[in-house]
C-alpha positions in Angstrom: 39.4 -72.8 -42.5 42.1 -70.1 -42.6 45.9 -70.7 -42.9 47.5 -69.0 -39.9 50.2 -69.4 -37.2 49.5 -70.5 -33.7 50.4 -67.0 -32.4 48.0 -65.5 -35.0 45.3 -67.8 -33.5 46.1 -66.6 -30.0 45.7 -63.0 -31.2 42.5 -63.8 -32.9 41.1 -65.4 -29.7 42.1 -62.3 -27.6 40.5 -60.0 -30.2 37.3 -62.0 -30.4 37.0 -62.1 -26.6 37.3 -58.2 -26.6 40.6 -58.0 -24.8 41.9 -54.4 -24.6 45.2 -54.8 -22.7 47.9 -57.4 -22.6 50.2 -57.0 -19.6 53.7 -58.4 -19.8 57.4 -58.2 -20.4 59.0 -58.9 -23.7 61.4 -61.9 -23.9 60.6 -65.4 -25.1 57.7 -65.6 -27.6 58.8 -62.6 -29.7 56.5 -63.9 -32.4 53.5 -63.1 -30.2 54.5 -59.5 -29.6 55.1 -59.1 -33.3 51.6 -60.4 -34.2 50.1 -58.2 -31.4 51.7 -55.2 -33.0 50.5 -56.1 -36.5 46.9 -56.5 -35.3 46.9 -53.2 -33.5 43.5 -53.7 -31.8 45.0 -54.3 -28.3 47.4 -52.3 -26.3 50.5 -54.0 -24.9 51.5 -52.8 -21.4 55.3 -53.1 -20.9 56.1 -53.5 -17.2 59.4 -53.5 -15.3 58.9 -56.9 -13.7 56.8 -59.9 -14.6 55.1 -60.0 -11.2 53.9 -56.5 -11.9 52.1 -57.8 -15.0 50.1 -60.2 -12.9 49.3 -57.6 -10.3 47.9 -55.4 -13.1 45.9 -58.3 -14.5 44.6 -58.9 -11.0 43.3 -55.4 -10.8 41.8 -55.7 -14.3 39.9 -58.9 -13.3 38.7 -57.4 -10.1 37.3 -54.2 -11.7 35.9 -55.6 -14.9 35.0 -59.2 -14.1 36.9 -60.1 -17.3 40.2 -62.0 -17.4 43.4 -60.0 -17.2 45.8 -61.2 -19.9 49.5 -61.8 -19.0 52.3 -62.7 -21.4 55.9 -63.1 -20.2 59.0 -65.2 -20.9 59.6 -68.9 -20.0 61.6 -70.0 -16.9 62.2 -67.2 -14.5 59.7 -65.0 -16.3 56.9 -67.5 -15.7 58.1 -68.1 -12.1 57.9 -64.4 -11.3 54.2 -64.6 -12.3 53.5 -67.0 -9.5 52.7 -64.4 -6.7 50.0 -62.8 -8.9 48.5 -66.1 -9.8 48.6 -67.2 -6.2 46.7 -64.0 -5.2 44.2 -64.4 -8.0 43.6 -68.0 -7.0 42.9 -67.0 -3.5 40.6 -64.1 -4.5 38.8 -66.0 -7.4 40.0 -63.4 -9.9 39.9 -64.3 -13.6 43.3 -64.2 -15.3 44.8 -65.9 -18.3 48.4 -66.3 -19.4 49.0 -67.9 -22.9 52.7 -68.1 -22.1 55.6 -69.3 -24.3 57.7 -72.2 -23.2 60.8 -73.9 -24.6 60.5 -75.9 -27.8 58.6 -79.2 -27.6 61.1 -80.9 -29.8 63.7 -80.5 -27.0 61.5 -81.4 -24.1 63.4 -83.1 -21.4 66.9 -82.3 -22.7 67.6 -79.4 -20.3 67.1 -76.7 -23.0 67.4 -73.1 -21.9 64.7 -72.1 -19.4 63.2 -75.5 -19.3 61.2 -76.1 -16.1 58.0 -77.9 -15.0 55.9 -74.7 -14.8 52.7 -76.7 -15.6 53.3 -78.7 -12.4 53.9 -75.5 -10.4 50.9 -73.6 -11.8 48.5 -76.5 -11.3 48.5 -75.6 -7.6 47.2 -72.0 -8.2 45.0 -72.3 -11.3 41.7 -73.7 -12.4 43.6 -75.2 -15.4 47.3 -75.5 -16.3 47.9 -77.0 -19.8 50.7 -77.3 -22.4 49.3 -77.1 -25.9 51.0 -80.0 -27.8 49.9 -79.1 -31.4 49.1 -75.8 -33.1 45.6 -77.0 -34.1 44.7 -77.2 -30.5 45.3 -73.5 -29.7 41.8 -72.2 -30.6 40.2 -74.9 -28.4 42.6 -74.2 -25.5 41.9 -70.5 -25.7 38.2 -71.0 -25.7 38.4 -73.3 -22.7 40.7 -70.9 -20.9 38.2 -68.0 -21.2 35.3 -70.2 -20.2 37.0 -71.6 -17.1 38.4 -68.3 -16.0 35.0 -66.7 -15.5 32.4 -69.5 -15.1 31.6 -71.2 -11.8 34.2 -70.1 -9.2 36.3 -67.6 -11.2 40.1 -68.0 -11.2 43.3 -67.9 -13.2 44.3 -70.2 -16.1 47.9 -70.9 -17.3 48.6 -72.1 -20.8 52.0 -73.0 -22.3 52.6 -72.7 -26.0 55.9 -74.2 -27.0 58.1 -71.9 -29.1 58.2 -74.4 -31.9 54.4 -74.8 -31.9 53.4 -71.1 -31.8 55.1 -70.2 -35.1 53.6 -73.2 -37.0 51.1 -72.4 -39.8 48.1 -74.6 -40.3 44.6 -74.4 -41.7 42.5 -73.7 -38.6 38.8 -72.8 -38.2 37.6 -69.3 -37.3 37.7 -68.7 -33.5 34.3 -68.8 -31.9 33.8 -66.8 -28.6 33.7 -68.8 -25.4 30.4 -69.6 -23.6 30.2 -67.2 -20.7 29.0 -66.3 -18.2 27.0 -69.2 -16.9 25.0 -68.5 -13.8 23.6 -71.0 -11.3 20.4 -70.4 -9.3 20.0 -71.8 -5.8 18.0 -74.9 -5.1 14.3 -73.9 -4.6 13.9 -75.9 -1.4 17.1 -74.3 0.1 15.9 -70.9 -0.9 12.6 -71.5 1.1 14.6 -72.8 4.1 16.8 -69.7 4.0 13.7 -67.4 3.8 12.2 -69.0 6.8 15.5 -68.8 8.7 15.8 -65.1 7.9 12.2 -64.2 8.9 12.6 -66.0 12.3 15.7 -63.9 13.2 15.5 -60.7 15.1 19.1 -59.4 14.8 20.5 -60.7 11.5 23.8 -59.4 10.1 25.1 -59.8 6.5 28.7 -60.6 5.8 29.4 -59.7 2.2 32.4 -61.3 0.6 34.2 -61.3 -2.7 31.4 -63.3 -4.2 29.2 -60.2 -4.2 31.8 -58.3 -6.2 32.4 -61.2 -8.7 28.7 -61.6 -9.4 28.1 -57.8 -9.5 25.3 -58.3 -7.0 25.4 -54.6 -5.8 21.8 -53.7 -6.4 20.5 -57.0 -5.1 22.5 -56.7 -1.9 21.3 -53.1 -1.4 17.6 -54.0 -2.0 17.8 -57.1 0.1 19.5 -55.4 3.1 17.2 -52.3 2.9 14.0 -54.3 2.7 14.8 -56.2 5.9 16.9 -53.5 7.6 19.9 -55.8 8.0 23.3 -54.3 8.8 26.0 -55.2 6.2 29.6 -55.9 7.1 32.1 -56.8 4.4 35.2 -58.9 4.3 38.3 -57.2 2.9 37.6 -58.9 -0.5 34.0 -57.9 -0.3 34.8 -54.3 0.2 32.9 -52.2 -2.4 29.8 -54.4 -2.1 27.9 -51.5 -0.6 28.9 -47.8 -0.2 30.4 -47.3 3.3 28.4 -44.2 3.8 25.2 -46.3 3.4 23.1 -46.3 6.6 23.3 -50.1 6.9 27.1 -50.3 6.4 29.0 -51.3 9.5 32.5 -51.6 8.0 34.7 -54.6 7.8 35.0 -57.8 9.8 37.6 -59.4 11.9 41.1 -57.8 12.0 39.7 -54.7 10.2 36.6 -54.0 12.3 35.9 -51.1 14.5 33.6 -50.4 17.4 30.3 -50.2 15.6 31.0 -53.3 13.5 31.9 -55.3 16.6 28.8 -54.3 18.5 26.3 -55.2 15.8 28.1 -58.3 14.6 28.6 -59.8 18.1 24.9 -59.2 19.0 23.6 -61.0 15.9 21.3 -64.0 16.1 21.8 -64.9 12.4 24.9 -64.4 10.2 24.2 -64.3 6.5 27.4 -65.0 4.6 27.4 -64.1 0.9 30.4 -65.2 -1.1 32.8 -65.4 1.8 35.3 -68.1 2.8 35.2 -67.0 6.4 39.0 -67.2 6.5 41.4 -66.3 9.4 41.6 -62.6 9.2 37.9 -62.0 8.9 37.1 -64.2 11.9 39.9 -63.2 14.3 41.5 -66.6 13.8 38.0 -68.3 13.9 37.6 -67.2 17.5 35.1 -64.4 16.9 31.6 -65.5 16.1 28.3 -64.3 17.6 27.4 -66.6 20.5 24.6 -69.1 19.5 23.9 -67.3 16.2 22.5 -69.3 13.3 24.5 -69.4 10.1 23.2 -69.0 6.5 25.9 -69.6 3.9 25.6 -68.6 0.3 28.5 -69.5 -2.1 29.0 -70.4 -5.7 31.4 -73.1 -4.7 30.1 -76.1 -2.7 33.6 -76.8 -1.5 33.4 -73.8 0.7 30.3 -74.9 2.5 31.0 -75.7 6.1 34.7 -75.2 5.6 35.1 -73.2 8.8 31.6 -72.8 10.3 28.9 -75.4 9.7 25.8 -73.7 8.2 22.3 -74.2 9.4 21.2 -73.6 5.8 23.5 -73.6 2.8 22.6 -72.4 -0.7 24.9 -73.0 -3.6 24.8 -70.6 -6.6 25.4 -67.2 -7.9 25.0 -64.4 -5.3 23.1 -62.1 -7.6 20.5 -64.7 -8.5 20.2 -66.0 -5.0 19.7 -62.6 -3.4 17.0 -61.8 -6.0 15.2 -65.1 -5.2 15.5 -64.6 -1.5 14.0 -61.2 -1.7 11.2 -62.4 -3.8 10.4 -65.2 -1.3 10.6 -62.8 1.6 8.2 -60.3 0.0 5.6 -63.0 -0.4 5.6 -63.5 3.4 6.5 -60.0 4.6 4.4 -57.2 3.2 6.4 -54.3 4.5 10.1 -53.6 4.8 12.0 -53.0 8.0 14.3 -50.1 7.1 12.5 -47.9 9.6 12.9 -50.4 12.5 14.3 -49.3 15.9 17.4 -51.4 15.2 18.2 -49.4 12.1 17.5 -46.1 13.8 19.8 -47.2 16.7 22.5 -48.1 14.1 22.3 -44.8 12.3 22.6 -42.9 15.6 25.5 -45.0 16.8 27.4 -44.5 13.6 26.8 -40.7 13.7 28.1 -40.5 17.3 31.1 -42.8 16.5 32.0 -40.8 13.4 32.1 -37.6 15.5 34.5 -39.3 17.9 36.7 -40.4 15.0 36.8 -36.8 13.6 37.8 -35.5 17.0 40.4 -38.2 17.4 41.9 -37.4 14.1 42.6 -33.7 15.1 45.6 -35.0 17.0 48.6 -32.8 15.9 51.3 -34.6 17.9 54.5 -35.8 16.2 55.2 -38.2 14.7 51.9 -37.9 12.7 49.2 -40.5 13.6 48.4 -42.8 10.7 44.7 -42.6 11.4 44.9 -38.8 10.9 46.5 -39.3 7.5 44.0 -42.0 6.5 41.0 -39.8 7.6 42.3 -36.9 5.6 42.8 -39.1 2.5 39.3 -40.3 2.8 37.7 -36.9 3.0 39.8 -35.2 0.3 39.7 -38.0 -2.3 36.0 -38.7 -1.5 33.7 -40.1 -4.1 34.8 -41.4 -7.5 38.0 -42.8 -6.0 39.3 -46.4 -6.4 41.2 -47.4 -3.3 44.1 -49.9 -3.8 45.2 -51.5 -0.6 48.4 -53.0 0.6 48.4 -55.0 3.9 50.9 -53.8 6.4 50.4 -52.7 10.0 50.1 -49.0 9.3 48.2 -49.1 6.0 45.7 -51.4 7.7 44.1 -48.1 8.9 42.7 -47.7 5.4 40.7 -50.8 5.8 38.9 -49.4 8.9 35.7 -47.6 8.5 35.0 -44.7 9.0 38.7 -43.7 9.0 38.5 -44.5 5.3 35.2 -45.0 3.5 34.8 -46.5 0.1 31.9 -44.5 -1.2 31.1 -46.2 -4.5 30.5 -49.9 -5.3 33.4 -51.8 -6.7 35.9 -49.0 -6.0 38.3 -51.1 -4.0 41.1 -53.4 -5.0 42.4 -55.4 -1.9 44.8 -58.3 -1.8 43.3 -61.7 -0.9 44.5 -64.0 1.9 48.0 -64.2 0.4 48.5 -60.4 0.8 51.2 -60.2 -1.9 53.2 -57.0 -1.2 53.2 -54.6 -4.1 49.9 -55.7 -5.5 48.2 -52.4 -4.7 51.2 -50.3 -5.7 51.1 -51.8 -9.3 47.4 -52.6 -9.4 46.7 -48.9 -9.0 48.3 -48.2 -12.4 46.0 -50.7 -14.2 43.0 -49.3 -12.4 43.7 -45.8 -13.7 44.2 -47.0 -17.2 40.9 -48.9 -17.1 38.9 -46.1 -15.5 40.7 -42.8 -16.2 37.7 -40.8 -15.1 38.2 -41.9 -11.5 40.8 -40.9 -8.9 43.1 -43.8 -7.9 44.7 -43.9 -4.5 47.1 -46.6 -3.2 47.7 -46.7 0.5 51.0 -48.5 1.1 53.6 -49.1 3.7 57.2 -48.2 3.0 58.0 -51.9 2.8 55.6 -52.8 0.0 56.3 -49.5 -1.9 60.0 -50.2 -2.0 59.4 -53.6 -3.6 57.5 -52.1 -6.6 58.4 -48.4 -6.8 60.2 -49.5 -10.0 56.8 -49.2 -11.7 56.6 -45.5 -11.2 57.8 -44.8 -14.8 55.2 -47.3 -16.0 52.5 -45.1 -14.6 54.1 -42.1 -16.4 54.6 -44.0 -19.6 51.0 -45.0 -19.9 49.4 -41.8 -18.6 48.2 -43.2 -15.3 48.3 -40.4 -12.8 47.7 -42.2 -9.5 48.6 -41.2 -5.9 50.7 -43.5 -3.7 50.3 -42.6 -0.1 53.3 -44.1 1.7 52.9 -44.8 5.4 56.5 -44.5 6.3 57.4 -46.1 9.7 60.9 -47.1 8.6 60.3 -50.8 9.0 58.4 -53.9 8.2 56.3 -52.9 11.2 53.8 -55.8 11.4 56.7 -58.2 11.7 58.4 -55.9 14.1 55.4 -55.7 16.3 55.1 -59.5 16.5 58.8 -59.9 17.2 58.8 -57.1 19.8 55.8 -58.1 21.8 55.8 -61.9 21.5 59.4 -62.9 21.0 61.6 -60.4 22.9 62.7 -57.9 20.3 62.9 -57.0 16.6 65.3 -58.7 14.2 66.0 -57.7 10.6 62.8 -55.5 10.3 64.2 -51.9 10.3 65.2 -50.1 7.1 68.5 -48.7 8.4 69.2 -47.1 5.1 66.0 -45.6 3.7 65.5 -44.3 0.2 64.5 -40.7 -0.5 61.1 -41.2 -2.0 60.8 -37.6 -3.1 64.0 -37.7 -5.2 63.0 -41.1 -6.6 59.6 -39.7 -7.6 61.1 -36.7 -9.3 63.7 -38.9 -11.1 60.7 -40.8 -12.5 58.9 -37.7 -13.6 56.4 -38.0 -10.7 55.4 -35.5 -8.0 57.0 -36.2 -4.7 56.5 -34.7 -1.2 57.7 -35.7 2.3 55.3 -34.9 5.1 56.7 -34.8 8.7 54.4 -32.2 10.2 50.8 -33.2 10.9 49.7 -29.7 10.0 50.9 -30.3 6.4 48.9 -33.4 5.8 45.8 -31.9 4.1 47.8 -29.5 1.9 50.1 -32.4 0.7 47.0 -34.4 -0.3 45.6 -31.4 -2.2 49.0 -31.0 -4.0 48.9 -34.7 -5.1 45.3 -34.3 -6.3 46.3 -31.3 -8.3 49.3 -33.2 -9.8 47.0 -36.0 -10.8 44.6 -33.5 -12.5 47.6 -32.4 -14.5 48.4 -36.0 -15.6 51.3 -36.5 -13.1 51.5 -39.5 -10.7 52.2 -38.5 -7.1 54.1 -40.1 -4.2 53.4 -38.8 -0.7 55.9 -39.8 1.9 54.1 -39.6 5.3 56.4 -40.0 8.2 54.0 -41.7 10.7 54.0 -42.9 14.3 55.0 -46.6 14.2 53.1 -47.2 17.5 49.7 -46.0 16.2 47.8 -49.2 16.2 44.1 -50.1 16.2 42.8 -51.8 19.4 41.4 -54.5 17.2 44.8 -55.1 15.6 46.1 -55.9 19.1 43.0 -57.9 20.0 43.5 -60.1 16.9 47.1 -60.9 17.9 46.1 -61.7 21.5 43.5 -64.1 20.3 45.8 -65.7 17.7 49.0 -65.9 19.7 48.0 -65.5 23.4 49.7 -63.1 25.8 53.1 -61.6 25.1 56.1 -63.3 26.6 
């Protein structure tokens, strides 16, 4: 037993769990920051807004599989964390906030910043708990770390009252949480799945975020190669397989392109691995291969049959299940199918399609086509680049392969179904701090960038030279599209007064450049890369054609909303 304060116990827990960064904004709970400084083993990251801290923690959890740690103030500070927690809950990203709250002694009296944040966060966390006594802090921290990463990962919100944290009591030495715990699939279900796969002639894999979370990259590659199965990914599953791999067919649903559509729609078996089969990846649940069988693999039994009833369902960790499936298949199938006619046809189709895309992206008309910018970003940033996505109409081009290709596993940070604007803008900073050897590119619309360009000095302060590629169409263009084509005309979507991103970048000690001529696109990207090499973040303001839309973007809306009025 050691005599220590509650905040010392929190620091001990974080240190024992090998936490490197704490993302936050100083306010309430000053004692915590003081103890963090005294310890010196972890680096506090001071952001300009509490939501930014959670977006950085989100990126941290996505890239490392370890919980991102957030610490902010009570009341509004906690409330500002909600968007990041909501996104982490949707994406199954581990995150922990041991947050301060008003003194327990004044609970219910209307003390400064008192609010039922436990009740609010219960809706978007695996566990939301107020620690009533200082002796419970080690237990609460152990449980928080265990819950955040085991089973279906997700965020945890703890409250430590400001009259509990400073208390000093004899407490035991902190013991690390038990993690990770992995679950294998039921043996009988594995056998059923093997038989279903071997009976199929045109299977397709849909790799979701569960592949990322389980780090099943090698298993997915070996499984798909042995059977010669094309692999599509959801937005959350992007980075499961390099998109220059012969079997990669890009993304599903809203984000698909010609090759992906052809091979997906012709499938007689869909193998879903760690996906929720949500609205955007299924074209509002209206796109599914006709009469195709469905094999569903997920760590969470709650997801089974949620949107499509599976013919076979296997509950467990994606990495272990894929290994078991391949073992069972090899017992019955002596030779792999990577050299099958179907694979050869896929490789040829992709090559022909990529040539068409390259020709398409030579368009030098003004305003610059977004697809041209995205293709150039993909080619010039290339390997060893983490792509951080936003989710507007123009930046959607960065989801579409081969306009942009994620070339290395786990090198993509997308938002989940909540699509919180600004997540990519800020998440890019955390990505660069965590993996400084990689290039980090954020593709953002001007709407999302305006919301969180306040974190540009944060990138400078912490030596995170990222590139923000701003697709500037002067509006919230997705909303504008829906209003214009379905409801008669746009309302309150245009930025009549637009900021000068170059001056803002320069004022924040970043490199800035505005690109209006399509002939200048490649040189501007080279300039940004050079600035990054010199340790300087860069903001590229691409003035793009607001009418440059993917045919599948329009198809998605026709299916979802019907014909325009």
